[in-house]
A tleap script that builds the chain and sets N, CA, C and O, in Angstrom:
source leaprc.protein.ff14SB
mol = sequence {
  NMET THR PRO LYS GLU ALA ALA ALA LEU ALA
  ASN ASP SER LEU ASN SER PRO ASP ASP LYS
  ASN VAL HIE SER PHE LEU CYS SER GLU SER
  PRO ARG ASN ILE GLN LEU PHE ILE HIE LEU
  LEU ARG PRO ILE GLY HIE GLU ARG PHE PHE
  HIE PHE ALA SER ASN ALA LEU ALA ILE ARG
  LEU ALA GLU ASP ALA GLU LYS MET ASN ARG
  ARG LEU VAL PHE LEU THR TRP ALA ILE VAL
  ILE LEU THR ALA ALA LEU LEU PHE PHE THR
  ILE ILE LEU TYR GLN ASP ALA ARG THR GLN
  ALA GLN ARG THR GLN ALA ALA SER PRO ASN
  ASN ILE LYS SER CPRO
}
set mol.1.N position { 102.148 122.348 131.732 }
set mol.1.CA position { 101.184 123.024 132.270 }
set mol.1.C position { 99.862 122.123 132.091 }
set mol.1.O position { 99.525 121.561 131.048 }
set mol.2.N position { 99.211 122.103 133.270 }
set mol.2.CA position { 98.417 121.184 133.465 }
set mol.2.C position { 97.089 122.190 133.179 }
set mol.2.O position { 97.343 123.386 133.039 }
set mol.3.N position { 95.539 121.707 133.076 }
set mol.3.CA position { 94.604 122.139 132.408 }
set mol.3.C position { 94.184 123.505 133.526 }
set mol.3.O position { 94.064 124.708 133.296 }
set mol.4.N position { 94.047 122.780 134.679 }
set mol.4.CA position { 93.589 124.007 136.041 }
set mol.4.C position { 94.984 125.260 135.911 }
set mol.4.O position { 94.659 126.416 136.182 }
set mol.5.N position { 96.060 125.074 135.619 }
set mol.5.CA position { 96.932 125.918 135.602 }
set mol.5.C position { 96.552 126.904 134.432 }
set mol.5.O position { 96.516 128.124 134.595 }
set mol.6.N position { 96.281 126.293 133.272 }
set mol.6.CA position { 95.885 127.111 131.979 }
set mol.6.C position { 94.491 127.701 132.329 }
set mol.6.O position { 94.094 128.817 131.992 }
set mol.7.N position { 93.862 126.852 133.000 }
set mol.7.CA position { 92.360 127.831 132.938 }
set mol.7.C position { 92.369 129.118 134.066 }
set mol.7.O position { 91.750 130.178 133.967 }
set mol.8.N position { 93.167 128.729 135.040 }
set mol.8.CA position { 93.586 129.713 135.495 }
set mol.8.C position { 94.371 131.522 134.996 }
set mol.8.O position { 94.411 132.731 135.226 }
set mol.9.N position { 94.736 130.650 134.372 }
set mol.9.CA position { 95.506 131.857 133.691 }
set mol.9.C position { 95.015 132.633 132.854 }
set mol.9.O position { 95.501 133.728 132.575 }
set mol.10.N position { 93.858 132.090 132.295 }
set mol.10.CA position { 93.013 132.097 131.238 }
set mol.10.C position { 91.869 132.975 131.977 }
set mol.10.O position { 91.485 133.984 131.386 }
set mol.11.N position { 91.315 132.661 133.200 }
set mol.11.CA position { 90.800 133.491 134.102 }
set mol.11.C position { 91.239 134.856 134.738 }
set mol.11.O position { 90.620 135.895 134.969 }
set mol.12.N position { 92.304 134.537 134.900 }
set mol.12.CA position { 92.527 135.846 135.174 }
set mol.12.C position { 93.319 136.591 134.151 }
set mol.12.O position { 94.159 137.315 134.685 }
set mol.13.N position { 93.314 136.643 132.777 }
set mol.13.CA position { 93.874 137.221 131.369 }
set mol.13.C position { 93.418 138.315 131.544 }
set mol.13.O position { 94.093 139.264 131.146 }
set mol.14.N position { 91.946 138.610 132.281 }
set mol.14.CA position { 91.346 140.170 132.535 }
set mol.14.C position { 92.678 141.143 132.836 }
set mol.14.O position { 93.096 142.111 132.201 }
set mol.15.N position { 93.237 140.427 134.198 }
set mol.15.CA position { 93.949 141.318 134.562 }
set mol.15.C position { 95.887 141.300 133.972 }
set mol.15.O position { 96.766 142.109 134.272 }
set mol.16.N position { 95.972 140.172 133.163 }
set mol.16.CA position { 97.329 140.202 132.478 }
set mol.16.C position { 96.526 139.706 130.839 }
set mol.16.O position { 95.637 138.904 130.552 }
set mol.17.N position { 97.385 140.658 130.042 }
set mol.17.CA position { 97.437 140.569 128.655 }
set mol.17.C position { 98.119 139.472 127.948 }
set mol.17.O position { 97.855 139.220 126.773 }
set mol.18.N position { 98.871 138.901 128.538 }
set mol.18.CA position { 99.637 137.546 128.525 }
set mol.18.C position { 99.145 136.253 128.294 }
set mol.18.O position { 99.385 135.280 129.009 }
set mol.19.N position { 98.286 136.262 127.040 }
set mol.19.CA position { 97.827 134.902 126.954 }
set mol.19.C position { 98.454 133.770 126.350 }
set mol.19.O position { 97.838 132.712 126.477 }
set mol.20.N position { 99.974 133.729 125.465 }
set mol.20.CA position { 100.360 133.151 124.964 }
set mol.20.C position { 100.507 131.635 125.697 }
set mol.20.O position { 100.275 130.614 125.049 }
set mol.21.N position { 100.828 131.603 126.811 }
set mol.21.CA position { 100.904 130.154 127.643 }
set mol.21.C position { 99.848 129.467 127.424 }
set mol.21.O position { 99.772 128.283 127.094 }
set mol.22.N position { 98.892 130.336 127.638 }
set mol.22.CA position { 97.307 129.445 127.708 }
set mol.22.C position { 96.971 128.702 125.918 }
set mol.22.O position { 96.368 127.638 125.782 }
set mol.23.N position { 97.512 129.540 124.707 }
set mol.23.CA position { 97.180 129.451 123.400 }
set mol.23.C position { 98.616 128.429 122.909 }
set mol.23.O position { 98.610 127.811 121.844 }
set mol.24.N position { 99.812 128.395 123.899 }
set mol.24.CA position { 100.618 126.741 123.669 }
set mol.24.C position { 100.054 125.866 124.008 }
set mol.24.O position { 99.682 125.151 123.078 }
set mol.25.N position { 99.677 125.413 125.353 }
set mol.25.CA position { 99.323 124.916 125.638 }
set mol.25.C position { 97.596 124.339 125.142 }
set mol.25.O position { 97.236 123.181 125.350 }
set mol.26.N position { 96.945 125.098 124.663 }
set mol.26.CA position { 95.918 124.768 123.911 }
set mol.26.C position { 96.156 124.169 122.804 }
set mol.26.O position { 95.440 123.489 122.068 }
set mol.27.N position { 97.323 124.513 122.751 }
set mol.27.CA position { 97.833 123.601 120.809 }
set mol.27.C position { 98.505 122.717 120.833 }
set mol.27.O position { 98.710 122.137 119.766 }
set mol.28.N position { 99.251 122.146 122.275 }
set mol.28.CA position { 99.994 121.277 122.585 }
set mol.28.C position { 99.175 119.929 123.346 }
set mol.28.O position { 99.961 119.006 123.562 }
set mol.29.N position { 97.926 119.686 123.733 }
set mol.29.CA position { 97.283 119.230 124.714 }
set mol.29.C position { 96.673 118.116 124.187 }
set mol.29.O position { 96.615 118.028 122.961 }
set mol.30.N position { 96.207 117.247 124.875 }
set mol.30.CA position { 95.433 116.192 124.229 }
set mol.30.C position { 93.785 116.791 124.597 }
set mol.30.O position { 93.213 117.500 125.425 }
set mol.31.N position { 93.564 116.174 123.674 }
set mol.31.CA position { 91.607 116.480 123.732 }
set mol.31.C position { 90.730 116.506 124.978 }
set mol.31.O position { 89.865 117.333 125.266 }
set mol.32.N position { 91.089 115.543 125.589 }
set mol.32.CA position { 90.588 115.434 127.267 }
set mol.32.C position { 91.170 116.392 128.100 }
set mol.32.O position { 90.414 116.876 128.942 }
set mol.33.N position { 92.898 116.981 128.063 }
set mol.33.CA position { 92.964 118.358 128.169 }
set mol.33.C position { 92.054 119.832 128.284 }
set mol.33.O position { 91.472 120.563 129.086 }
set mol.34.N position { 92.405 119.670 126.857 }
set mol.34.CA position { 91.376 120.594 126.413 }
set mol.34.C position { 90.531 120.738 126.766 }
set mol.34.O position { 90.409 121.805 127.367 }
set mol.35.N position { 88.886 119.529 126.667 }
set mol.35.CA position { 87.755 119.720 126.857 }
set mol.35.C position { 87.930 120.094 128.670 }
set mol.35.O position { 87.405 121.053 129.236 }
set mol.36.N position { 88.719 119.145 129.247 }
set mol.36.CA position { 88.714 119.836 131.124 }
set mol.36.C position { 89.097 121.217 130.582 }
set mol.36.O position { 88.030 121.619 130.119 }
set mol.37.N position { 89.871 122.024 130.409 }
set mol.37.CA position { 89.911 123.282 130.486 }
set mol.37.C position { 88.732 124.518 129.906 }
set mol.37.O position { 88.647 125.731 130.097 }
set mol.38.N position { 88.049 123.692 129.251 }
set mol.38.CA position { 86.843 124.263 128.373 }
set mol.38.C position { 85.962 124.423 129.775 }
set mol.38.O position { 85.255 125.397 130.033 }
set mol.39.N position { 86.203 122.977 130.832 }
set mol.39.CA position { 84.884 123.218 131.467 }
set mol.39.C position { 85.177 124.395 132.560 }
set mol.39.O position { 84.257 125.171 132.817 }
set mol.40.N position { 86.563 124.560 133.272 }
set mol.40.CA position { 86.611 125.224 134.028 }
set mol.40.C position { 87.394 126.394 134.076 }
set mol.40.O position { 88.283 126.757 134.846 }
set mol.41.N position { 86.615 127.156 132.599 }
set mol.41.CA position { 86.329 128.644 132.633 }
set mol.41.C position { 85.646 129.322 132.648 }
set mol.41.O position { 84.873 129.449 131.698 }
set mol.42.N position { 85.585 130.153 133.812 }
set mol.42.CA position { 84.790 130.979 134.116 }
set mol.42.C position { 83.298 131.519 132.298 }
set mol.42.O position { 83.614 131.940 131.186 }
set mol.43.N position { 82.323 131.310 132.679 }
set mol.43.CA position { 81.430 131.663 131.471 }
set mol.43.C position { 81.364 133.228 131.279 }
set mol.43.O position { 80.664 133.517 130.309 }
set mol.44.N position { 81.769 134.052 131.775 }
set mol.44.CA position { 81.369 135.290 131.236 }
set mol.44.C position { 83.024 135.732 131.269 }
set mol.44.O position { 83.881 135.434 132.100 }
set mol.45.N position { 83.146 136.720 129.793 }
set mol.45.CA position { 84.321 137.455 130.013 }
set mol.45.C position { 85.416 136.756 129.121 }
set mol.45.O position { 86.259 137.517 128.647 }
set mol.46.N position { 85.515 135.516 128.847 }
set mol.46.CA position { 86.247 134.461 128.396 }
set mol.46.C position { 86.078 133.982 126.976 }
set mol.46.O position { 86.700 132.991 126.594 }
set mol.47.N position { 85.258 134.649 126.171 }
set mol.47.CA position { 84.237 133.790 125.110 }
set mol.47.C position { 85.493 133.936 124.133 }
set mol.47.O position { 85.184 133.422 123.058 }
set mol.48.N position { 86.772 134.434 124.103 }
set mol.48.CA position { 88.036 134.264 123.329 }
set mol.48.C position { 88.920 133.093 123.283 }
set mol.48.O position { 89.543 132.581 122.352 }
set mol.49.N position { 88.784 132.720 124.867 }
set mol.49.CA position { 89.637 131.175 125.102 }
set mol.49.C position { 88.415 130.508 124.707 }
set mol.49.O position { 88.643 130.050 123.588 }
set mol.50.N position { 87.196 130.211 125.068 }
set mol.50.CA position { 86.432 129.544 124.925 }
set mol.50.C position { 86.026 128.698 123.268 }
set mol.50.O position { 85.675 127.547 123.008 }
set mol.51.N position { 86.281 129.900 122.417 }
set mol.51.CA position { 85.722 129.592 121.089 }
set mol.51.C position { 87.723 129.217 120.759 }
set mol.51.O position { 87.904 128.154 120.165 }
set mol.52.N position { 88.675 129.803 121.020 }
set mol.52.CA position { 89.610 128.875 120.188 }
set mol.52.C position { 90.092 127.747 121.090 }
set mol.52.O position { 90.927 126.937 120.690 }
set mol.53.N position { 89.539 127.698 122.355 }
set mol.53.CA position { 89.349 126.124 122.878 }
set mol.53.C position { 88.825 125.115 122.257 }
set mol.53.O position { 89.281 123.989 122.053 }
set mol.54.N position { 87.273 125.861 121.806 }
set mol.54.CA position { 86.433 124.758 121.227 }
set mol.54.C position { 87.637 124.470 119.843 }
set mol.54.O position { 88.226 123.399 119.697 }
set mol.55.N position { 87.781 125.489 119.074 }
set mol.55.CA position { 88.330 125.258 118.225 }
set mol.55.C position { 89.739 124.222 117.973 }
set mol.55.O position { 90.026 123.556 116.978 }
set mol.56.N position { 90.466 124.375 119.270 }
set mol.56.CA position { 91.429 123.596 118.901 }
set mol.56.C position { 91.005 122.021 119.246 }
set mol.56.O position { 91.347 121.033 118.596 }
set mol.57.N position { 90.474 122.038 120.002 }
set mol.57.CA position { 89.342 120.721 120.360 }
set mol.57.C position { 89.069 119.825 119.071 }
set mol.57.O position { 89.437 118.665 118.881 }
set mol.58.N position { 88.096 120.921 117.968 }
set mol.58.CA position { 87.386 120.411 117.007 }
set mol.58.C position { 88.814 119.926 116.064 }
set mol.58.O position { 88.843 118.762 115.665 }
set mol.59.N position { 89.887 120.789 115.761 }
set mol.59.CA position { 91.296 120.167 115.159 }
set mol.59.C position { 92.138 119.019 115.845 }
set mol.59.O position { 92.868 118.329 115.133 }
set mol.60.N position { 92.081 118.854 116.831 }
set mol.60.CA position { 92.792 118.013 117.379 }
set mol.60.C position { 91.844 116.736 117.336 }
set mol.60.O position { 92.531 115.743 117.098 }
set mol.61.N position { 90.645 116.464 117.469 }
set mol.61.CA position { 90.034 116.006 117.511 }
set mol.61.C position { 89.369 115.096 115.347 }
set mol.61.O position { 88.805 114.077 114.949 }
set mol.62.N position { 89.773 115.944 114.939 }
set mol.62.CA position { 89.788 115.910 113.410 }
set mol.62.C position { 90.999 115.110 113.318 }
set mol.62.O position { 91.001 114.236 112.451 }
set mol.63.N position { 92.143 115.259 114.132 }
set mol.63.CA position { 93.975 114.923 113.844 }
set mol.63.C position { 93.227 113.570 114.123 }
set mol.63.O position { 92.810 112.791 113.266 }
set mol.64.N position { 93.148 113.452 115.353 }
set mol.64.CA position { 93.406 112.025 115.956 }
set mol.64.C position { 91.799 111.092 114.965 }
set mol.64.O position { 91.602 109.881 115.063 }
set mol.65.N position { 91.105 111.832 114.308 }
set mol.65.CA position { 90.676 110.842 113.573 }
set mol.65.C position { 91.139 110.077 112.221 }
set mol.65.O position { 90.967 108.964 111.723 }
set mol.66.N position { 91.904 111.429 111.856 }
set mol.66.CA position { 92.559 110.828 110.929 }
set mol.66.C position { 93.488 110.041 110.708 }
set mol.66.O position { 93.762 109.306 109.760 }
set mol.67.N position { 94.036 110.297 111.841 }
set mol.67.CA position { 94.858 108.898 112.033 }
set mol.67.C position { 94.654 107.554 112.120 }
set mol.67.O position { 95.209 106.581 111.609 }
set mol.68.N position { 93.458 107.748 113.106 }
set mol.68.CA position { 92.721 106.244 112.996 }
set mol.68.C position { 92.124 105.843 111.294 }
set mol.68.O position { 92.104 104.786 110.663 }
set mol.69.N position { 91.827 106.782 111.076 }
set mol.69.CA position { 91.770 106.321 109.657 }
set mol.69.C position { 92.311 105.807 108.812 }
set mol.69.O position { 91.766 104.907 108.173 }
set mol.70.N position { 93.563 106.232 108.558 }
set mol.70.CA position { 94.976 105.436 108.102 }
set mol.70.C position { 95.181 104.619 108.518 }
set mol.70.O position { 95.623 103.772 107.741 }
set mol.71.N position { 95.039 104.166 110.097 }
set mol.71.CA position { 95.288 102.842 110.443 }
set mol.71.C position { 94.074 101.970 110.087 }
set mol.71.O position { 94.290 100.759 110.050 }
set mol.72.N position { 92.775 102.417 109.807 }
set mol.72.CA position { 92.050 101.546 109.439 }
set mol.72.C position { 91.981 101.129 108.213 }
set mol.72.O position { 91.593 99.977 108.021 }
set mol.73.N position { 92.301 101.872 107.228 }
set mol.73.CA position { 92.921 101.434 106.208 }
set mol.73.C position { 94.155 100.715 105.783 }
set mol.73.O position { 94.166 99.979 104.796 }
set mol.74.N position { 95.140 100.924 106.495 }
set mol.74.CA position { 96.108 100.116 106.278 }
set mol.74.C position { 95.708 98.912 106.569 }
set mol.74.O position { 95.830 98.085 105.666 }
set mol.75.N position { 95.205 98.517 107.699 }
set mol.75.CA position { 94.817 97.099 108.582 }
set mol.75.C position { 93.757 96.459 107.749 }
set mol.75.O position { 93.543 95.249 107.810 }
set mol.76.N position { 92.839 97.580 106.673 }
set mol.76.CA position { 92.051 96.862 105.784 }
set mol.76.C position { 92.635 96.288 104.719 }
set mol.76.O position { 92.181 95.194 104.381 }
set mol.77.N position { 93.458 96.711 104.149 }
set mol.77.CA position { 94.458 96.332 102.919 }
set mol.77.C position { 95.366 94.814 103.443 }
set mol.77.O position { 95.746 93.869 102.752 }
set mol.78.N position { 95.517 95.080 105.046 }
set mol.78.CA position { 95.770 93.706 105.140 }
set mol.78.C position { 95.223 92.859 104.966 }
set mol.78.O position { 95.751 92.203 104.068 }
set mol.79.N position { 94.111 92.295 105.450 }
set mol.79.CA position { 93.611 91.795 105.711 }
set mol.79.C position { 92.649 91.606 104.119 }
set mol.79.O position { 92.190 90.510 103.797 }
set mol.80.N position { 92.509 92.580 103.453 }
set mol.80.CA position { 92.592 92.131 101.867 }
set mol.80.C position { 93.222 90.863 101.713 }
set mol.80.O position { 92.686 89.755 101.744 }
set mol.81.N position { 94.767 91.232 101.497 }
set mol.81.CA position { 95.998 90.619 101.070 }
set mol.81.C position { 96.127 89.493 101.938 }
set mol.81.O position { 96.817 88.531 101.602 }
set mol.82.N position { 95.579 89.531 102.919 }
set mol.82.CA position { 95.959 87.985 103.638 }
set mol.82.C position { 94.365 86.773 103.357 }
set mol.82.O position { 94.383 85.551 103.506 }
set mol.83.N position { 93.235 87.572 102.961 }
set mol.83.CA position { 92.099 86.942 102.459 }
set mol.83.C position { 92.964 86.604 101.214 }
set mol.83.O position { 93.357 85.443 101.324 }
set mol.84.N position { 93.408 87.186 100.069 }
set mol.84.CA position { 93.675 86.979 98.825 }
set mol.84.C position { 94.902 85.694 99.224 }
set mol.84.O position { 94.899 84.827 98.350 }
set mol.85.N position { 95.624 85.502 100.025 }
set mol.85.CA position { 96.475 84.858 100.472 }
set mol.85.C position { 96.314 83.545 100.345 }
set mol.85.O position { 96.800 82.725 99.567 }
set mol.86.N position { 95.147 83.424 101.704 }
set mol.86.CA position { 94.251 82.334 102.152 }
set mol.86.C position { 93.620 81.885 100.862 }
set mol.86.O position { 93.291 80.698 100.872 }
set mol.87.N position { 93.400 82.477 99.875 }
set mol.87.CA position { 92.293 82.117 98.694 }
set mol.87.C position { 93.299 81.466 97.886 }
set mol.87.O position { 93.030 80.371 97.391 }
set mol.88.N position { 94.126 81.860 97.744 }
set mol.88.CA position { 95.216 81.154 96.831 }
set mol.88.C position { 95.898 79.878 97.612 }
set mol.88.O position { 96.283 78.924 96.935 }
set mol.89.N position { 96.009 79.870 98.692 }
set mol.89.CA position { 96.393 78.605 99.387 }
set mol.89.C position { 95.278 77.141 99.046 }
set mol.89.O position { 95.468 75.999 98.629 }
set mol.90.N position { 94.018 77.980 99.510 }
set mol.90.CA position { 93.141 76.993 99.091 }
set mol.90.C position { 92.642 76.337 98.013 }
set mol.90.O position { 91.898 75.357 98.017 }
set mol.91.N position { 93.206 77.084 96.852 }
set mol.91.CA position { 92.756 76.444 95.474 }
set mol.91.C position { 94.291 75.619 95.417 }
set mol.91.O position { 94.385 74.827 94.479 }
set mol.92.N position { 95.250 75.709 96.143 }
set mol.92.CA position { 96.089 74.607 95.474 }
set mol.92.C position { 96.448 73.831 96.367 }
set mol.92.O position { 97.464 73.158 96.195 }
set mol.93.N position { 95.340 73.683 98.116 }
set mol.93.CA position { 95.379 72.516 98.595 }
set mol.93.C position { 94.160 71.649 97.538 }
set mol.93.O position { 94.240 70.497 97.111 }
set mol.94.N position { 93.242 72.497 97.358 }
set mol.94.CA position { 91.792 71.894 96.414 }
set mol.94.C position { 92.805 70.989 95.166 }
set mol.94.O position { 92.770 69.763 95.272 }
set mol.95.N position { 93.556 71.505 94.182 }
set mol.95.CA position { 93.782 70.888 93.205 }
set mol.95.C position { 94.530 69.707 93.592 }
set mol.95.O position { 94.226 68.663 93.015 }
set mol.96.N position { 95.684 69.671 94.682 }
set mol.96.CA position { 96.159 69.031 95.200 }
set mol.96.C position { 95.315 67.552 95.862 }
set mol.96.O position { 95.555 66.376 95.591 }
set mol.97.N position { 94.542 67.975 96.562 }
set mol.97.CA position { 93.180 66.824 97.083 }
set mol.97.C position { 92.963 65.954 95.550 }
set mol.97.O position { 92.980 64.763 95.237 }
set mol.98.N position { 92.749 67.279 94.796 }
set mol.98.CA position { 91.563 66.150 93.854 }
set mol.98.C position { 93.068 65.306 92.920 }
set mol.98.O position { 92.854 64.228 92.367 }
set mol.99.N position { 93.709 65.594 92.893 }
set mol.99.CA position { 95.156 65.167 92.039 }
set mol.99.C position { 95.459 63.776 92.910 }
set mol.99.O position { 95.626 62.721 92.298 }
set mol.100.N position { 95.545 63.839 94.921 }
set mol.100.CA position { 95.927 62.859 95.234 }
set mol.100.C position { 94.326 61.574 94.987 }
set mol.100.O position { 94.417 60.370 94.747 }
set mol.101.N position { 93.208 62.279 95.134 }
set mol.101.CA position { 91.653 61.610 94.790 }
set mol.101.C position { 91.958 60.599 93.661 }
set mol.101.O position { 91.580 59.428 93.655 }
set mol.102.N position { 92.658 61.180 92.753 }
set mol.102.CA position { 92.082 60.670 91.278 }
set mol.102.C position { 93.171 59.896 91.382 }
set mol.102.O position { 92.810 58.738 91.172 }
set mol.103.N position { 94.834 59.971 91.697 }
set mol.103.CA position { 95.976 59.039 92.028 }
set mol.103.C position { 95.301 57.452 92.801 }
set mol.103.O position { 95.562 56.364 92.289 }
set mol.104.N position { 94.777 57.525 93.563 }
set mol.104.CA position { 94.023 56.776 94.373 }
set mol.104.C position { 92.905 56.194 93.573 }
set mol.104.O position { 92.863 55.049 93.123 }
set mol.105.N position { 92.219 56.908 93.482 }
set mol.105.CA position { 90.862 55.958 92.629 }
set mol.105.C position { 91.366 55.324 91.514 }
set mol.105.O position { 90.998 54.152 91.432 }
set mol.106.N position { 92.261 55.802 90.414 }
set mol.106.CA position { 92.872 55.148 89.606 }
set mol.106.C position { 93.662 53.503 89.823 }
set mol.106.O position { 93.662 52.441 89.201 }
set mol.107.N position { 94.290 54.037 91.074 }
set mol.107.CA position { 95.205 52.690 91.658 }
set mol.107.C position { 94.384 51.637 91.993 }
set mol.107.O position { 94.616 50.502 91.577 }
set mol.108.N position { 93.482 51.888 92.679 }
set mol.108.CA position { 92.618 51.278 93.538 }
set mol.108.C position { 92.089 49.502 92.743 }
set mol.108.O position { 91.268 49.546 91.826 }
set mol.109.N position { 92.469 48.530 93.059 }
set mol.109.CA position { 91.748 47.140 92.597 }
set mol.109.C position { 90.282 47.119 92.133 }
set mol.109.O position { 89.909 46.692 91.041 }
set mol.110.N position { 89.414 47.686 93.195 }
set mol.110.CA position { 88.087 48.051 92.811 }
set mol.110.C position { 87.572 48.626 91.242 }
set mol.110.O position { 86.451 48.595 90.734 }
set mol.111.N position { 88.588 49.038 90.828 }
set mol.111.CA position { 88.325 50.065 89.590 }
set mol.111.C position { 88.605 49.317 88.216 }
set mol.111.O position { 88.497 49.571 87.016 }
set mol.112.N position { 88.957 48.423 88.895 }
set mol.112.CA position { 89.107 47.266 86.998 }
set mol.112.C position { 87.947 46.720 86.422 }
set mol.112.O position { 87.260 46.288 87.348 }
set mol.113.N position { 87.577 46.592 85.696 }
set mol.113.CA position { 86.216 46.463 84.795 }
set mol.113.C position { 86.490 45.200 84.161 }
set mol.113.O position { 87.551 45.139 83.540 }
set mol.114.N position { 85.707 44.111 84.191 }
set mol.114.CA position { 85.774 43.428 84.225 }
set mol.114.C position { 85.437 42.446 82.901 }
set mol.114.O position { 84.292 42.669 82.506 }
set mol.115.N position { 86.025 41.578 82.236 }
set mol.115.CA position { 85.609 41.417 80.669 }
set mol.115.C position { 84.063 40.895 80.363 }
set mol.115.O position { 83.678 40.751 79.202 }
savepdb mol mol.pdb
quit
């Protein structure tokens, strides 16, 4: 069901008391479609649909925010783990470079002391 069809059913609900289709629409649609439904409602006589749609929109946005929050936490932990791995490899490379520098300095002929 499209937002226009649901709004038409809601606007005509004064004539027919069956609003299960509108409620199922509001419970299953995206926030954009719910917002469009709210804008297509007639302003007078449909307060119950307006409040229900507003609450459904708030709940849907909160659920979407929760999903994004979980994804952000996961990606933050991934960045922390990758940063720790980079720090570990940097320390190992620094130690290898320092050891190599000490070996080359000890083996160079300019390092021999004269009597």
